[in-house]
PARO-647895 format. One record per residue (C-alpha): residue in three letters; x, y, z. Coordinates in nm, 4 decimals. Layout:
ala,X,Y,Z
...
***
This chain:
unk,0.0000,0.0000,0.0000
unk,0.2841,0.2398,0.0765
unk,0.5943,0.0638,-0.0507
unk,0.9340,0.2116,-0.1126
unk,0.9828,0.5770,-0.2070
unk,1.0224,0.6450,-0.5786
unk,1.3516,0.7252,-0.7431
unk,1.2439,1.0821,-0.8090
unk,0.9979,1.2574,-0.5804
unk,0.9650,1.5925,-0.7472
unk,0.8889,1.6578,-1.1097
unk,0.6660,1.8403,-1.3536
unk,0.4707,1.5216,-1.4011
unk,0.6401,1.1892,-1.4531
unk,0.7851,1.2802,-1.7926
unk,0.9147,1.6239,-1.6915
unk,1.2613,1.7278,-1.5845
unk,1.3350,1.7067,-1.2110
unk,1.3745,2.0385,-1.0366
unk,1.7122,2.1598,-0.9225
unk,1.6228,2.1639,-0.5555
unk,1.8025,2.1671,-0.2245
unk,1.9394,1.8351,-0.1072
unk,1.8881,1.6839,0.2358
unk,2.1303,1.8336,0.4852
unk,2.2145,2.1433,0.2833
unk,2.1909,2.4666,0.4751
unk,1.9628,2.7330,0.3328
unk,2.1281,3.0753,0.3479
unk,1.9689,3.3022,0.6011
unk,2.0126,3.6537,0.7244
unk,2.2675,3.7062,0.9986
unk,2.5010,3.9861,1.1022
unk,2.6868,4.0728,0.7881
unk,2.9921,4.2959,0.7766
unk,3.0867,4.4614,0.4503
unk,3.3887,4.6699,0.3650
unk,3.2915,5.0005,0.2056
unk,3.5376,5.2787,0.1227
unk,3.7810,5.1557,0.3857
unk,3.5184,5.1380,0.6601
unk,3.3301,4.8404,0.7979
unk,2.9558,4.8848,0.7926
unk,2.7603,4.6581,1.0273
unk,2.4444,4.5442,0.8506
unk,2.2288,4.3947,1.1237
unk,1.9386,4.2056,0.9717
unk,1.6788,4.1379,1.2382
unk,1.5495,3.8199,1.0789
unk,1.5087,3.4841,1.2480
unk,1.6192,3.1671,1.0785
unk,1.3677,3.0059,0.8416
unk,1.2398,2.6992,1.0267
unk,0.9279,2.6044,0.8327
unk,1.1075,2.3475,0.6209
unk,1.2548,2.1673,0.9206
unk,1.1674,1.8290,1.0682
unk,1.2292,1.8407,1.4445
unk,1.3176,1.5308,1.6476
unk,1.2669,1.5625,2.0231
unk,1.5073,1.3616,2.2409
unk,1.4942,1.2957,2.6144
unk,1.8723,1.2811,2.6422
unk,1.8895,1.0220,2.9215
unk,1.6679,0.7785,2.7309
unk,1.8167,0.7897,2.3811
unk,2.1574,0.6224,2.3636
unk,2.4500,0.5667,2.6003
unk,2.7592,0.6703,2.4074
unk,2.9919,0.7201,2.7062
unk,2.9522,0.4635,2.9891
unk,3.2217,0.6423,3.1906
unk,2.9806,0.9246,3.2848
unk,2.6949,0.6989,3.3959
unk,2.7513,0.7213,3.7718
unk,2.7606,1.0995,3.7747
unk,2.8307,1.2949,4.0943
unk,2.5898,1.0687,4.2893
unk,2.5990,0.7049,4.1685
unk,2.2840,0.6214,4.3663
unk,2.0802,0.8168,4.1096
unk,2.1854,0.5819,3.8264
unk,2.0176,0.2460,3.7586
unk,2.2296,0.0274,3.5277
unk,1.9478,-0.2301,3.5092
unk,1.7007,0.0321,3.3796
unk,1.4225,-0.0893,3.6060
unk,1.3731,0.2233,3.8174
unk,1.1959,0.4703,3.5876
unk,1.2814,0.7639,3.8139
unk,1.6589,0.7237,3.7874
unk,1.9154,0.7948,3.5167
unk,1.9648,0.5203,3.2561
unk,2.2815,0.6446,3.0869
unk,2.1878,0.8358,2.7721
unk,2.4196,1.1268,2.6913
unk,2.5372,1.3679,2.4220
unk,2.7975,1.1264,2.2919
unk,2.5095,0.8880,2.2296
unk,2.3354,1.1487,2.0152
unk,2.6575,1.2116,1.8211
unk,2.6877,0.8410,1.7453
unk,2.3308,0.8296,1.6125
unk,2.3395,1.1423,1.3943
unk,2.3851,0.9417,1.0763
unk,2.0715,0.7469,1.1688
unk,1.8788,1.0679,1.2345
unk,1.9977,1.2246,0.9110
unk,1.8909,0.9164,0.7187
unk,1.5490,0.9487,0.8853
unk,1.5236,1.3012,0.7456
unk,1.5667,1.4875,1.0735
unk,1.7010,1.8394,1.0243
unk,1.6706,1.9791,1.3789
unk,1.7394,1.7950,1.7054
unk,1.5544,1.9206,2.0138
unk,1.7167,1.8045,2.3371
unk,1.5781,1.8260,2.6886
unk,1.7520,2.0903,2.9059
unk,2.1265,2.0364,2.9350
unk,2.1857,2.2620,3.2375
unk,2.3465,2.1338,3.5569
unk,2.0758,1.9759,3.7732
unk,2.0299,1.9150,4.1434
unk,2.1808,1.5802,4.2410
unk,1.8927,1.4524,4.4503
unk,1.5579,1.2759,4.4315
unk,1.2132,1.4314,4.4722
unk,0.8866,1.2378,4.4393
unk,1.1018,0.9235,4.3944
unk,1.2605,1.0653,4.0812
unk,1.5879,1.2245,3.9781
unk,1.5873,1.5160,3.7291
unk,1.6492,1.2940,3.4270
unk,1.4248,1.5346,3.2321
unk,1.6477,1.8390,3.2947
unk,1.3889,2.0824,3.4352
unk,1.5325,2.1179,3.7902
unk,1.8210,2.3488,3.7114
unk,2.0924,2.4285,3.9618
unk,2.3210,2.6351,3.7384
unk,2.2199,2.7714,3.3966
unk,2.5837,2.8409,3.3090
unk,2.7049,2.4855,3.3533
unk,2.6182,2.1571,3.1837
unk,2.5034,1.8375,3.3536
unk,2.8174,1.6208,3.3905
unk,2.6067,1.3148,3.3053
unk,2.5604,1.4464,2.9503
unk,2.9296,1.5062,2.8764
unk,3.2632,1.3416,2.9543
unk,3.2442,1.4213,3.3245
unk,3.3109,1.6954,3.5769
unk,3.6000,1.8460,3.3790
unk,3.3559,1.9499,3.1028
unk,3.0941,2.1068,3.3332
unk,3.2329,2.4611,3.2882
unk,3.1174,2.4580,2.9320
unk,3.2016,2.8193,2.8484
unk,3.5635,2.7960,2.9612
unk,3.6660,2.5654,2.6763
unk,3.5815,2.4672,2.3196
unk,3.6638,2.0966,2.3158
unk,3.3752,1.9451,2.5122
unk,3.1299,1.6785,2.4045
unk,2.8742,1.9571,2.3579
unk,3.1100,2.1370,2.1181
unk,3.1561,1.8154,1.9223
unk,2.7799,1.7701,1.9034
unk,2.7325,2.1203,1.7634
unk,3.0113,2.0657,1.5124
unk,2.8730,1.7277,1.4030
unk,2.5206,1.8670,1.3610
unk,2.6242,2.1737,1.1644
unk,2.8558,1.9675,0.9443
unk,2.5448,1.7741,0.8392
unk,2.3382,2.0894,0.7910
unk,2.1334,2.0046,1.0999
unk,2.0320,2.2374,1.3826
unk,2.0245,2.2105,1.7612
unk,1.7157,2.3138,1.9553
unk,1.7892,2.3696,2.3244
unk,1.5075,2.3258,2.5751
unk,1.5145,2.6008,2.8380
unk,1.3057,2.6796,3.1455
unk,1.2852,3.0358,3.2757
unk,0.9909,2.9867,3.5118
unk,1.1463,2.7794,3.7891
unk,1.4520,2.6038,3.9266
unk,1.4169,2.3031,4.1588
unk,1.1705,2.1579,4.4125
unk,1.2565,2.0473,4.7648
unk,1.5021,1.7700,4.6827
unk,1.7079,1.6275,4.9664
unk,1.6006,1.9128,5.1941
unk,1.7200,2.1871,4.9559
unk,1.4854,2.3932,4.7416
unk,1.5657,2.6508,4.4775
unk,1.9381,2.7006,4.5264
unk,2.0646,2.8792,4.2144
unk,2.4265,2.9164,4.1068
unk,2.6105,3.1440,3.8653
unk,2.8957,2.9322,3.7267
unk,2.9391,2.7680,4.0649
unk,2.8681,3.0715,4.2864
unk,2.5526,3.0626,4.4988
unk,2.3389,3.3631,4.4075
unk,1.9905,3.2692,4.5309
unk,1.8297,3.0373,4.7849
unk,1.4542,2.9890,4.8116
unk,1.4862,2.9246,5.1880
unk,1.6938,3.2403,5.2450
unk,1.5632,3.4697,4.9742
unk,1.6776,3.8069,5.1010
unk,1.7245,3.9412,4.7470
unk,1.3761,3.8301,4.6281
unk,1.4748,3.5984,4.3449
unk,1.1646,3.3862,4.4010
unk,0.7907,3.4168,4.4488
unk,0.6619,3.2741,4.7778
unk,0.2884,3.2271,4.7246
unk,0.2586,2.8487,4.7501
unk,0.1131,2.6145,4.4877
unk,-0.1520,2.7111,4.2336
unk,-0.4919,2.6217,4.3791
unk,-0.7190,2.7794,4.1167
unk,-0.6076,2.7188,3.7571
unk,-0.8637,2.9684,3.6304
unk,-0.6988,3.2492,3.8274
unk,-0.4458,3.4093,3.5908
unk,-0.2546,3.5755,3.8763
unk,-0.2068,3.2398,4.0511
unk,-0.0981,3.0687,3.7306
unk,0.1700,3.3336,3.6753
unk,0.2907,3.3785,4.0349
unk,0.2256,3.0617,4.2336
unk,0.4251,2.7410,4.2185
unk,0.3801,2.4609,3.9696
unk,0.3880,2.1374,4.1724
unk,0.6240,2.2739,4.4363
unk,0.8892,2.4047,4.1967
unk,1.0706,2.7167,4.3167
unk,0.9236,2.9897,4.0954
unk,1.1414,3.2814,3.9853
unk,1.0392,3.6403,4.0507
unk,1.0527,3.7990,3.7066
unk,1.0175,4.1444,3.8656
unk,1.3753,4.1108,3.9915
unk,1.5988,4.2629,3.7237
unk,1.8976,4.0688,3.8578
unk,1.7164,3.7455,3.7811
unk,1.6201,3.8659,3.4334
unk,1.9767,3.9677,3.3527
unk,2.1082,3.6362,3.4829
unk,1.8737,3.4159,3.2798
unk,1.9135,3.6171,2.9598
unk,2.2896,3.6285,3.0009
unk,2.3075,3.2526,3.0528
unk,2.0978,3.1701,2.7468
unk,2.3076,3.4041,2.5334
unk,2.6154,3.2011,2.6263
unk,2.4485,2.8863,2.4925
unk,2.3524,3.0658,2.1729
unk,2.7124,3.1793,2.1308
unk,2.8128,2.8143,2.1545
unk,2.6108,2.7384,1.8422
unk,2.2542,2.6661,1.9583
unk,2.0201,2.7418,1.6656
unk,1.6772,2.7491,1.8292
unk,1.5089,2.7507,2.1694
unk,1.2106,2.5582,2.3012
unk,1.0832,2.7403,2.6103
unk,0.9108,2.5521,2.8918
unk,0.5975,2.6597,3.0850
unk,0.5470,2.9956,2.9145
unk,0.1908,3.0413,3.0471
unk,0.3336,3.0695,3.3988
unk,0.5055,3.4037,3.3395
unk,0.3556,3.7366,3.2237
unk,0.3788,3.8256,2.8573
unk,0.5842,4.1390,2.9239
unk,0.8657,3.9168,3.0535
unk,0.8664,3.7129,2.7338
unk,0.8566,4.0254,2.5178
unk,1.1658,4.1569,2.6940
unk,1.3336,3.8147,2.6903
unk,1.2755,3.7558,2.3196
unk,1.3730,4.1092,2.2226
unk,1.7051,4.0757,2.4031
unk,1.7727,3.7224,2.2817
unk,1.6882,3.8033,1.9205
unk,1.8913,4.1240,1.9280
unk,2.1859,3.9138,2.0479
unk,2.1327,3.6438,1.7836
unk,1.8879,3.7587,1.5152
unk,1.8791,3.4242,1.3365
unk,1.7279,3.2252,1.6237
unk,1.3938,3.0459,1.6158
unk,1.1985,3.0329,1.9428
unk,0.8870,2.8361,2.0328
unk,0.7145,2.7962,2.3676
unk,0.5065,2.5407,2.5542
unk,0.1654,2.6787,2.6484
unk,0.0338,2.3451,2.7648
unk,-0.3030,2.2477,2.6201
unk,-0.3394,2.5747,2.4350
unk,-0.6289,2.6029,2.1901
unk,-0.6838,2.8442,1.9008
unk,-1.0133,2.9582,2.0545
unk,-0.8418,3.0501,2.3816
unk,-0.7744,3.4216,2.4145
unk,-0.4572,3.4098,2.6227
unk,-0.2560,3.1477,2.4287
unk,-0.3408,3.3149,2.0974
unk,-0.2434,3.6549,2.2389
unk,0.0825,3.4983,2.3533
unk,0.1556,3.3454,2.0135
unk,0.0822,3.6768,1.8413
unk,0.2557,3.9228,2.0727
unk,0.5256,3.7467,2.2774
unk,0.7901,3.7289,2.0058
unk,0.7802,3.3483,1.9805
unk,0.5489,3.0859,1.8352
unk,0.4055,2.7948,2.0331
unk,0.3562,2.4204,2.0267
unk,0.0208,2.3409,1.8649
unk,-0.1589,2.1558,2.1437
unk,-0.4970,2.2252,1.9850
unk,-0.4080,2.0255,1.6747
unk,-0.2322,1.7574,1.8797
unk,-0.5411,1.6901,2.0921
unk,-0.7657,1.6815,1.7840
unk,-0.5366,1.4318,1.6067
unk,-0.5193,1.2116,1.9167
unk,-0.8986,1.2097,1.9444
unk,-0.9621,1.1495,1.5744
unk,-0.6864,0.9005,1.4912
unk,-0.5648,0.7700,1.8263
unk,-0.8989,0.7188,1.9987
unk,-1.1312,0.6799,1.7009
unk,-1.3709,0.9610,1.7889
unk,-1.6826,0.9340,1.5659
unk,-1.6341,1.2933,1.4466
unk,-1.3028,1.1855,1.2967
unk,-1.1318,1.4275,1.0625
unk,-1.3886,1.6994,1.1319
unk,-1.2169,1.7500,1.4703
unk,-0.8922,1.8208,1.2900
unk,-1.0450,2.0468,1.0287
unk,-1.2109,2.2516,1.3038
unk,-0.8621,2.3485,1.4229
unk,-0.7450,2.4471,1.0753
unk,-1.0576,2.6571,1.0231
unk,-0.9473,2.9034,1.2926
unk,-0.5853,2.9373,1.1792
unk,-0.6676,3.3001,1.0984
unk,-0.6543,3.3774,1.4714
unk,-0.2763,3.3299,1.4643
unk,-0.0347,3.5694,1.2989
unk,0.1912,3.2776,1.2165
unk,-0.0089,2.9551,1.1822
unk,0.2520,2.8131,0.9426
unk,0.5129,2.8405,1.2203
unk,0.3186,2.6567,1.4904
unk,0.5108,2.3467,1.5984
unk,0.2937,2.0388,1.5419
unk,0.3185,1.7023,1.7199
unk,0.1116,1.4005,1.8215
unk,0.2720,1.3178,2.1584
unk,0.5527,1.4256,2.3897
unk,0.7177,1.3604,2.7277
unk,0.4200,1.4976,2.9254
unk,0.1436,1.2781,2.7800
unk,0.1012,0.9086,2.6963
unk,0.2542,0.8136,2.3651
unk,0.0130,0.7915,2.0742
unk,-0.0010,0.4126,2.0726
unk,-0.0681,0.4063,2.4469
unk,-0.4115,0.5478,2.3579
unk,-0.4927,0.2085,2.2081
unk,-0.3974,0.3037,1.8521
unk,-0.2088,0.0651,1.6281
unk,0.0948,0.1393,1.4129
unk,-0.1132,0.2242,1.1066
unk,-0.3075,0.4904,1.2986
unk,0.0229,0.6348,1.4155
unk,0.1420,0.6502,1.0539
unk,-0.1712,0.8423,0.9559
unk,-0.1105,1.0913,1.2374
unk,0.2568,1.1411,1.1522
unk,0.1904,1.1688,0.7774
unk,-0.0652,1.4372,0.8610
unk,0.1715,1.6577,1.0604
unk,0.4456,1.6046,0.8029
unk,0.2269,1.7504,0.5268
unk,-0.0114,1.9970,0.6940
unk,0.0697,2.3563,0.7872
unk,0.3156,2.4033,1.0724
unk,0.6563,2.2620,1.1651
unk,0.6433,1.8902,1.2543
unk,0.8085,1.7612,1.5693
unk,0.8574,1.3868,1.6233
unk,0.9033,1.2360,1.9686
unk,1.2078,1.0088,1.9828
unk,1.1354,0.6500,1.8901
unk,0.8145,0.7229,1.6993
unk,0.9759,0.5823,1.3850
unk,1.0305,0.2556,1.5774
unk,0.6778,0.2507,1.7277
unk,0.8380,0.2914,2.0732
unk,0.5915,0.2900,2.3628
unk,0.5322,0.1394,2.7081
unk,0.1692,0.1137,2.8151
unk,0.2290,0.0639,3.1885
unk,-0.0133,0.2818,3.3852
unk,-0.1705,0.3895,3.0584
unk,0.1641,0.5137,2.9287
unk,0.1680,0.8133,3.1619
unk,0.4864,0.9780,3.2899
unk,0.7406,0.8239,3.3401
unk,0.6402,0.5353,3.1121
unk,0.6211,0.7692,2.8116
unk,1.0005,0.7993,2.8383
unk,1.1307,0.4467,2.7676
unk,1.4820,0.3756,2.6521
unk,1.5325,0.3831,2.2769
unk,1.5803,0.0188,2.1775
unk,1.5723,-0.0214,1.7987
unk,1.7439,0.1533,1.5081
unk,1.5688,-0.0163,1.2177
unk,1.5788,0.1955,0.9014
unk,1.3252,-0.0230,0.7199
unk,1.0119,0.0320,0.9277
unk,0.7177,0.1732,0.7286
unk,0.7124,0.4711,0.9645
unk,1.0833,0.5403,0.9123
unk,1.0355,0.5353,0.5362
unk,0.7347,0.7686,0.5463
unk,0.9177,1.0217,0.7612
unk,1.2258,1.0088,0.5401
unk,1.0291,1.0740,0.2235
unk,0.7971,1.3403,0.3664
unk,1.0826,1.5268,0.5326
unk,1.2375,1.5677,0.1885
unk,0.9030,1.6872,0.0518
unk,0.8928,1.9518,0.3268
unk,1.2364,2.0825,0.2387
unk,1.1855,2.0943,-0.1357
unk,0.8228,2.1945,-0.1810
unk,0.7440,2.5590,-0.0911
unk,0.3736,2.4761,-0.0743
unk,0.4383,2.2468,0.2223
unk,0.6836,2.4834,0.3900
unk,0.4766,2.8000,0.3923
unk,0.1769,2.7644,0.1662
unk,-0.1929,2.7871,0.2450
unk,-0.4082,2.4815,0.3072
unk,-0.7494,2.4016,0.1548
unk,-0.9763,2.1097,0.2405
unk,-1.0980,1.9379,-0.0779
unk,-1.2911,1.6432,0.0637
unk,-1.3843,1.5484,0.4178
unk,-1.5917,1.2947,0.6045
unk,-1.5234,1.1494,0.9492
unk,-1.3250,0.8741,0.7723
unk,-1.1558,1.0540,0.4809
unk,-0.9582,1.3772,0.4613
unk,-0.8160,1.5330,0.1434
unk,-0.6431,1.8689,0.1297
unk,-0.4197,2.0775,-0.0926
unk,-0.1209,2.2887,0.0074
unk,-0.0526,2.5762,-0.2369
unk,0.2134,2.8382,-0.2878
unk,0.2587,3.0117,-0.6246
unk,0.2684,2.7238,-0.8749
unk,0.3811,2.4587,-0.6238
unk,0.1267,2.2088,-0.4946
unk,0.1005,1.9170,-0.2559
unk,-0.2134,1.7032,-0.2554
unk,-0.2823,1.4724,0.0398
unk,-0.5632,1.2201,0.0871
unk,-0.5982,0.9774,0.3779
unk,-0.8453,0.7138,0.4888
unk,-0.8641,0.6289,0.8590
unk,-1.1253,0.3540,0.8180
unk,-1.0809,-0.0214,0.7880
unk,-1.2759,-0.0206,0.4616
unk,-1.1730,0.0927,0.1110
unk,-1.3121,0.4269,-0.0048
unk,-1.3656,0.5626,-0.3561
unk,-1.3809,0.9338,-0.4312
unk,-1.5466,0.9997,-0.7656
unk,-1.3670,1.3303,-0.8228
unk,-1.1526,1.5494,-0.6027
unk,-0.9955,1.8844,-0.6890
unk,-0.6165,1.8708,-0.6516
unk,-0.5110,2.1845,-0.8460
unk,-0.2129,1.9854,-0.9697
unk,-0.1057,2.0397,-1.3315
unk,-0.2742,1.8081,-1.5792
unk,-0.0826,1.4955,-1.6623
unk,0.0760,1.1981,-1.4894
unk,0.1920,1.2150,-1.1275
unk,0.3187,0.9726,-0.8650
unk,0.2399,0.9257,-0.4981
unk,0.5687,0.9834,-0.3175
unk,0.4873,0.7115,-0.0621
unk,0.3755,0.4233,-0.2827
unk,0.4894,0.5177,-0.6376
unk,0.1313,0.4645,-0.7535
unk,0.0584,0.6606,-1.0719
unk,-0.2313,0.9028,-1.1063
unk,-0.3628,1.1100,-1.3951
unk,-0.4825,1.4641,-1.3339
unk,-0.7305,1.6210,-1.5767
unk,-0.8630,1.9748,-1.5371
unk,-0.6916,1.9822,-1.1985
unk,-0.9023,1.6912,-1.0743
unk,-0.8290,1.3354,-0.9729
unk,-1.1089,1.1081,-1.0910
unk,-1.2074,0.7874,-0.9138
unk,-0.9476,0.8000,-0.6379
unk,-0.9488,0.4685,-0.4558
unk,-0.8085,0.4679,-0.1024
unk,-0.7345,0.1338,0.0607
unk,-0.7972,0.0946,0.4338
unk,-0.5625,0.3241,0.6341
unk,-0.3948,0.4493,0.3160
unk,-0.2304,0.7871,0.2583
unk,-0.1658,0.9371,-0.0862
unk,0.0758,1.2302,-0.1199
unk,0.1451,1.3937,-0.4573
unk,0.4099,1.6675,-0.4581
unk,0.4629,1.9100,-0.7447
unk,0.7396,2.1704,-0.7167
unk,0.7057,2.4825,-0.9289
unk,0.9734,2.7243,-1.0342
unk,1.1561,2.8878,-0.7426
unk,1.1721,3.2624,-0.6950
unk,1.5165,3.3861,-0.7928
unk,1.6873,3.7164,-0.7301
unk,2.0027,3.8789,-0.6040
unk,1.8193,3.9077,-0.2723
unk,1.4985,3.7358,-0.1613
unk,1.2773,3.8958,0.1031
unk,1.0108,3.6744,0.2556
unk,0.7412,3.9138,0.3597
unk,0.4323,3.8441,0.5691
unk,0.1510,4.0737,0.6773
unk,-0.1316,4.0096,0.9231
unk,-0.4087,4.2085,1.0838
unk,-0.6598,4.2535,0.8000
unk,-0.9226,3.9806,0.7559
unk,-0.9556,3.9726,0.3805
unk,-1.2797,3.8836,0.2069
unk,-1.3219,3.6715,-0.1082
unk,-1.1926,3.8624,-0.4079
unk,-0.9494,4.0762,-0.2064
unk,-0.5737,4.0564,-0.2606
unk,-0.2965,4.2109,-0.0515
unk,-0.0157,4.3847,-0.2380
unk,0.3034,4.5713,-0.1525
unk,0.3972,4.9033,-0.3114
unk,0.7126,5.1037,-0.2547
unk,0.9762,5.3425,-0.3822
unk,1.1792,5.0918,-0.5830
unk,1.1323,4.9093,-0.9142
unk,1.0678,4.5764,-0.7442
unk,0.7707,4.7303,-0.5592
unk,0.6354,4.9290,-0.8526
unk,0.7826,5.2736,-0.7756
unk,0.4503,5.3591,-0.6040
unk,0.2547,5.2610,-0.9168
unk,-0.0454,5.0554,-0.7960
unk,-0.0664,4.8706,-1.1264
unk,0.2861,4.7358,-1.0670
unk,0.2475,4.6443,-0.6995
unk,0.3853,4.3086,-0.5861
unk,0.0914,4.0850,-0.5007
unk,0.1227,3.8416,-0.2096
unk,-0.0086,3.4872,-0.1700
unk,-0.3141,3.4097,0.0425
unk,-0.2300,3.1801,0.3385
unk,-0.5447,3.2302,0.5444
unk,-0.7914,3.5113,0.6105
unk,-0.5408,3.6872,0.8349
unk,-0.2103,3.6051,0.6649
unk,-0.0592,3.6990,0.3286
unk,0.2914,3.5946,0.2344
unk,0.5308,3.6246,-0.0563
unk,0.8897,3.6060,-0.1709
unk,1.0005,3.9309,-0.3300
unk,1.3096,3.9121,-0.5524
unk,1.5235,4.2255,-0.5327
unk,1.7902,4.3060,-0.7882
unk,1.8324,4.6774,-0.8462
unk,1.7464,4.7705,-0.4870
unk,1.9569,4.5105,-0.3038
unk,2.1900,4.6635,-0.0479
unk,1.9644,4.9698,-0.0185
unk,1.6966,5.1081,0.2128
unk,1.3466,5.0895,0.0650
unk,1.0164,5.2453,0.1682
unk,0.6932,5.0476,0.1307
unk,0.3402,4.9941,0.2559
unk,0.0528,4.7534,0.1943
unk,-0.2621,4.7915,-0.0126
unk,-0.5780,4.5808,-0.0466
unk,-0.7003,4.5309,-0.4037
unk,-1.0743,4.4624,-0.4396
unk,-1.2778,4.3272,-0.7286
unk,-1.5462,4.5906,-0.6803
unk,-1.4225,4.9161,-0.5404
unk,-1.1074,5.1223,-0.5072
unk,-0.7957,4.9855,-0.3335
unk,-0.7627,5.0247,0.0430
unk,-0.4313,5.1740,0.1553
unk,-0.2733,5.1417,0.4959
unk,-0.3269,5.4519,0.7060
unk,0.0339,5.5175,0.7985
unk,0.3574,5.6587,0.6714
unk,0.5750,5.4208,0.4773
unk,0.7791,5.1537,0.6459
unk,1.1527,5.1605,0.5801
unk,1.3733,4.8536,0.5673
unk,1.7230,4.7714,0.4558
unk,1.7408,4.5089,0.1799
unk,2.0545,4.3018,0.2412
unk,2.2616,4.1675,-0.0436
unk,2.2858,3.8013,-0.1451
unk,2.0911,3.6507,0.1446
unk,1.7360,3.5753,0.2538
unk,1.5531,3.8053,0.4944
unk,1.2106,3.7855,0.6597
unk,0.9903,4.0856,0.7237
unk,0.6844,4.0497,0.9460
unk,0.4351,4.3350,0.9504
unk,0.0877,4.4095,1.0838
unk,-0.1643,4.6009,0.8738
unk,-0.2455,4.9448,1.0087
unk,-0.5678,5.1293,0.9421
unk,-0.7312,5.4399,1.0825
***
């Protein structure tokens, strides 16, 4: 039904010439701090543009449970916290950074382009609630690394040397064109573990103590008792964890300074824990400082069980300076495909229907399980249901994140698969599983097809059992159809918007003929997925600016354009404006090729073109931006009207 991937995944129909597209592992150029020599002087051209992450496939690793590459660090500072038999789920089992290094070839073959690791900071060496901090969220010192992850105590002072296991991991990742996502937690340090709570160190020097908090580094309001009380959620403790006082500027300077050191070491992106438990002004300051320090950093946060109809998580995603993990979609997928809810795919489509509430729906990080919930198969789902769920997040809008071992169907159903049983040791490295092959193929589709990276998404057929949708950007397309039922289904005609002619499914190599943009008599076997990818001509220019505007809910027939004081933007001539691509009602996006105006400052503003009526102009003076030379920049704007 799925079979091996075809020899060529991307073409203009089967008989056409393959596109000259980016290969797996190649690094796309992105805007950073560029220094140019001009008339004997160095001009610093700071491009405030984060790295483009929408083509990535993220793989989330609980470091202790992945692979033991260095047995010499297993005992750690306190050997009693290590279980060599791997029977005590609350103790360390030996995974480390050397283990990740040794498995990078495996991950690259899988199609992984970004590795997210649980926090690497030095942890308390004690037990609480019959568990050691194998997860990495009970930090003792944000400027040191856990000796259990590296070659031992001599590598703990990470920023004093450049030859540690962490440095080798960064080098090995970047050599392969892969990125490192560091998990960080700014909300709290440690619980009462061994009689000590919330002792915080600055490269080995004690700077705060929850039990002797004379400098007010912590809140002291007890545990949250009412989860509907926003003040409690932001100021009280989460399960007894010592909660930082963000009003203390010394704390804010410490945490930002520490994270900057990790970024300087080569970290490419940040996943931020428990963001709902701190006020948005803190995150706005944090992200502004972090992104000013390293403009090309991608940041996403965990607002646990967020939903697109919730006011506060959507406000956070739109105004905090970071995107978020898409819990709304995750829960819908788990209900529809993991638990067999009768509403089926309608649950999933209901999430996509409100994408307009986000300013960056295509940058939400999508997933089907993680370290805080039972694995997908622990819901009672079989491997085929898991494949449907993973194929969905690999092709729908957003940035897919896979939990380690998903490609090997890793799960332990003890106690319903709840924590800690959702964190088993990685056991198999089989590159021939159907799931492995799907991920490998679809990861390449994500990298090469602009429609999947940042295009809009349109439902073309839906019932509780069948879901078909199209991703579109310019002349690129990706058509996806899936059947969750145990019975075959036949669709008489479905609109694909693919070019007429012969096409292949990238998963099964099955051939299909498109006529008038439609696929006639599509037969889907039980639990089958069909994916047809067509890559159009790329935008080319001396400089490419990826530009996105939000804040104006367009109506049918309306198109957003950009006009400005340069030839590429029409020299203020409305008839020559650059027209953007519709993503959803609240988002328009486009790639603008600059040639004559590269390396110059340009002025521009947005305009709405209507079928019936005069254009609507923004009510503001023109924006001004510098167009860098020979790179890719991203501009994000919000429509302004009177």
